[in-house]
DSSP file (Angstrom, degrees, kcal/mol; ACC not computed):
  #  RESIDUE AA STRUCTURE BP1 BP2  ACC     N-H-->O    O-->H-N    N-H-->O    O-->H-N    TCO  KAPPA ALPHA  PHI   PSI    X-CA   Y-CA   Z-CA
    1    1 A X              0   0    0      0, 0.0     2,-0.2     0, 0.0     9,-0.0   0.000 360.0 360.0 360.0 147.1   86.7   96.2   93.0
    2    2 A X        -     0   0    0      8,-0.2     2,-0.4    41,-0.1    10,-0.1  -0.522 360.0-155.9 -75.1 151.5   88.6   93.6   91.1
    3    3 A X  E     -A   41   0A   0     38,-1.1    38,-3.5    -2,-0.2     2,-0.3  -0.976  20.0-111.0-133.0 146.6   86.5   91.2   89.0
    4    4 A X  E  >  -A   40   0A   0      5,-2.4     4,-1.6    -2,-0.4    36,-0.2  -0.568  17.3-147.1 -70.2 128.9   87.4   87.7   87.8
    5    5 A X  T  4 S+     0   0    0     34,-2.0    -1,-0.1    -2,-0.3    35,-0.1   0.775  94.3  46.0 -68.3 -24.8   88.0   87.5   84.1
    6    6 A X  T  4 S+     0   0    0     33,-0.4    -1,-0.1     1,-0.1    34,-0.1   0.957 133.2   9.1 -84.7 -58.0   86.6   84.0   83.8
    7    7 A X  T  4 S-     0   0    0      2,-0.1    -2,-0.2    30,-0.0    -1,-0.1   0.377  90.4-124.5-116.1   6.6   83.3   84.1   85.9
    8    8 A X     <  +     0   0    0     -4,-1.6     2,-0.1     1,-0.2    -3,-0.1   0.679  57.5 151.0  66.5  15.5   83.0   87.9   86.6
    9    9 A X        -     0   0    0      1,-0.1    -5,-2.4     2,-0.1    -1,-0.2  -0.487  42.2-154.9 -80.4 155.0   82.8   87.3   90.3
   10   10 A X        +     0   0    0     -7,-0.2     2,-1.7    -2,-0.1    -8,-0.2   0.226  63.8 110.3-109.6  14.7   84.0   90.0   92.7
   11   11 A X        +     0   0    0      2,-0.0    22,-3.2    -7,-0.0    23,-0.5  -0.648  50.5 165.6 -87.3  87.7   84.8   87.5   95.5
   12   12 A X  E     -B   32   0B   0     -2,-1.7     2,-0.6    20,-0.2    20,-0.2  -0.867  31.7-149.7-114.6 137.8   88.5   87.8   95.3
   13   13 A X  E     -B   31   0B   0     18,-3.4    18,-2.3    -2,-0.5     2,-0.4  -0.898  16.7-168.0-102.4 118.6   91.1   86.7   97.7
   14   14 A X  E     -B   30   0B   0     -2,-0.6     2,-0.4    16,-0.2    16,-0.2  -0.812   8.7-178.8-106.6 146.4   94.3   88.8   97.8
   15   15 A X  E     -B   29   0B   0     14,-2.5    14,-3.6    -2,-0.4     2,-0.5  -0.962  13.3-152.7-139.0 120.7   97.5   87.9   99.5
   16   16 A X  E     -B   28   0B   0     -2,-0.4     2,-0.6    12,-0.3    12,-0.3  -0.866   2.3-158.0 -99.5 129.8  100.4   90.1   99.5
   17   17 A X  E     -B   27   0B   0     10,-3.4    10,-1.9    -2,-0.5     2,-0.6  -0.884   6.2-162.3-104.2 116.7  104.0   88.8   99.8
   18   18 A X  E     -B   26   0B   0     -2,-0.6     2,-0.4     8,-0.2     8,-0.2  -0.889  14.6-139.1 -98.1 128.6  106.6   91.3  101.1
   19   19 A X    >   -     0   0    0      6,-1.4     3,-0.9    -2,-0.6     6,-0.2  -0.726  37.7 -94.8 -86.5 141.9  110.1   90.3  100.4
   20   20 A X  T 3  S+     0   0    0     -2,-0.4    -1,-0.1     1,-0.2     2,-0.1  -0.200 100.4  12.4 -64.5 136.1  112.2   91.0  103.3
   21   21 A X  T 3  S+     0   0    0     -3,-0.0     2,-0.5     2,-0.0    -1,-0.2  -0.088 112.3  74.4  94.9 -38.6  114.1   94.2  103.6
   22   22 A X    <   -     0   0    0     -3,-0.9    -3,-0.4     3,-0.2     3,-0.2  -0.962  50.6-173.1-117.2 118.0  112.4   96.1  100.6
   23   23 A X  S    S+     0   0    0     -2,-0.5    -1,-0.1     1,-0.2    -4,-0.1   0.800  84.6  61.9 -65.3 -34.7  109.0   97.4  101.1
   24   24 A X  S    S+     0   0    0      1,-0.2     2,-1.4    -6,-0.1    -1,-0.2   0.779  89.7  69.1 -68.4 -30.6  108.7   98.4   97.5
   25   25 A X        +     0   0    0     -6,-0.2    -6,-1.4    -3,-0.2     2,-0.5  -0.606  67.0 139.8 -94.2  80.7  109.1   94.9   96.1
   26   26 A X  E     -B   18   0B   0     -2,-1.4     2,-0.4    -8,-0.2    -8,-0.2  -0.987  35.9-154.3-121.0 134.4  105.7   93.3   97.2
   27   27 A X  E     -B   17   0B   0    -10,-1.9   -10,-3.4    -2,-0.5     2,-0.6  -0.844   5.8-147.1-105.4 144.4  103.8   91.0   95.0
   28   28 A X  E     -B   16   0B   0     -2,-0.4     2,-0.5   -12,-0.3   -12,-0.3  -0.946   5.7-154.7-115.9 119.6  100.1   90.6   95.4
   29   29 A X  E     -B   15   0B   0    -14,-3.6   -14,-2.5    -2,-0.6     2,-0.5  -0.828  13.7-169.3 -93.8 126.1   98.6   87.1   94.6
   30   30 A X  E     +B   14   0B   0     -2,-0.5     2,-0.4     8,-0.2   -16,-0.2  -0.964   8.6 173.6-120.1 124.0   94.9   87.4   93.6
   31   31 A X  E     -B   13   0B   0    -18,-2.3   -18,-3.4    -2,-0.5     2,-0.3  -0.989  31.8-118.7-129.7 142.8   92.7   84.4   93.3
   32   32 A X  E  >  -B   12   0B   0      5,-2.6     4,-1.2    -2,-0.4   -20,-0.2  -0.598  12.9-150.6 -77.4 133.2   89.0   84.1   92.6
   33   33 A X  T  4 S+     0   0    0    -22,-3.2    -1,-0.1    -2,-0.3   -21,-0.1   0.795  92.8  48.2 -73.9 -26.3   87.1   82.4   95.4
   34   34 A X  T  4 S+     0   0    0    -23,-0.5    -1,-0.2     1,-0.1   -22,-0.1   0.934 132.3   6.1 -79.6 -48.7   84.5   81.1   93.0
   35   35 A X  T  4 S-     0   0    0      2,-0.1    -2,-0.2   -26,-0.0    -1,-0.1   0.482  91.4-122.3-121.5  -1.1   86.4   79.5   90.1
   36   36 A X     <  +     0   0    0     -4,-1.2     2,-0.1     1,-0.2    -3,-0.1   0.584  56.7 149.4  79.6   7.5   90.0   79.8   91.4
   37   37 A X        -     0   0    0      1,-0.1    -5,-2.6    -6,-0.1    -1,-0.2  -0.470  39.5-155.6 -79.1 149.2   91.4   81.8   88.4
   38   38 A X        +     0   0    0     -7,-0.2     2,-0.6    -2,-0.1    -8,-0.2   0.350  64.3 101.2 -99.9   3.4   94.2   84.2   88.9
   39   39 A X        -     0   0    0     -7,-0.0   -34,-2.0     2,-0.0   -33,-0.4  -0.808  53.0-177.4 -93.1 122.4   93.4   86.4   86.0
   40   40 A X  E     -A    4   0A   0     -2,-0.6     2,-0.6   -36,-0.2   -36,-0.2  -0.879  31.0-122.6-120.4 152.7   91.7   89.5   87.0
   41   41 A X  E     -A    3   0A   0    -38,-3.5   -38,-1.1    -2,-0.4     2,-0.2  -0.786  36.6-129.1 -86.0 122.9   90.2   92.5   85.3
   42   42 A X        -     0   0    0     -2,-0.6     2,-0.1   -40,-0.1   -40,-0.1  -0.520  25.2-110.0 -72.3 143.4   91.9   95.6   86.6
   43   43 A X    >>  -     0   0    0     -2,-0.2     3,-1.6     1,-0.1     4,-0.7  -0.387  24.7-116.4 -71.9 148.9   89.6   98.3   87.8
   44   44 A X  H 3> S+     0   0    0      1,-0.2     4,-1.6     2,-0.2     3,-0.5   0.748 106.5  70.7 -58.5 -26.4   89.5  101.5   85.7
   45   45 A X  H 3> S+     0   0    0      1,-0.2     4,-0.6     2,-0.2    -1,-0.2   0.817  94.5  52.6 -66.0 -26.4   90.8  103.7   88.4
   46   46 A X  H <4 S+     0   0    0     -3,-1.6     4,-0.4     1,-0.2     3,-0.3   0.821 108.1  52.4 -76.6 -27.1   94.3  102.2   88.3
   47   47 A X  H >< S+     0   0    0     -4,-0.7     3,-0.5    -3,-0.5     4,-0.2   0.845 109.3  48.9 -77.2 -30.0   94.4  102.9   84.5
   48   48 A X  H >< S+     0   0    0     -4,-1.6     3,-0.8     1,-0.2     4,-0.5   0.594  87.9  85.4 -84.7  -9.6   93.4  106.7   84.9
   49   49 A X  G >< S+     0   0    0     -4,-0.6     3,-0.8    -3,-0.3     4,-0.4   0.820  84.0  55.6 -64.0 -29.0   95.9  107.3   87.5
   50   50 A X  G <  S+     0   0    0     -3,-0.5     3,-0.4    -4,-0.4    -1,-0.3   0.770 107.4  48.6 -73.7 -27.1   98.7  108.0   84.9
   51   51 A X  G X  S+     0   0    0     -3,-0.8     3,-0.8    -4,-0.2    -1,-0.2   0.467  88.2  85.8 -93.7   4.9   96.7  110.7   83.1
   52   52 A X  T <  S+     0   0    0     -3,-0.8    -1,-0.2    -4,-0.5    -2,-0.1   0.845  80.0  61.0 -75.6 -32.2   95.7  112.7   86.3
   53   53 A X  T 3         0   0    0     -4,-0.4    -1,-0.2    -3,-0.4    -2,-0.1   0.151 360.0 360.0 -88.8  22.3   99.0  114.8   86.5
   54   54 A X    <         0   0    0     -3,-0.8    -1,-0.2     0, 0.0    -2,-0.1   0.445 360.0 360.0 -80.8 360.0   98.6  116.6   83.2
């Protein structure tokens, strides 16, 4: 789960914007439902994905 950097809440609202024509270029907007911050702590599983293929 994503957590908010400011208030440590896990009530996160995500919205994914797909630019037309290219599926690969999608941006995800993340906002905290409690304090409205857009800064999130990334979960550890994303950071470990790079080291898995060794």
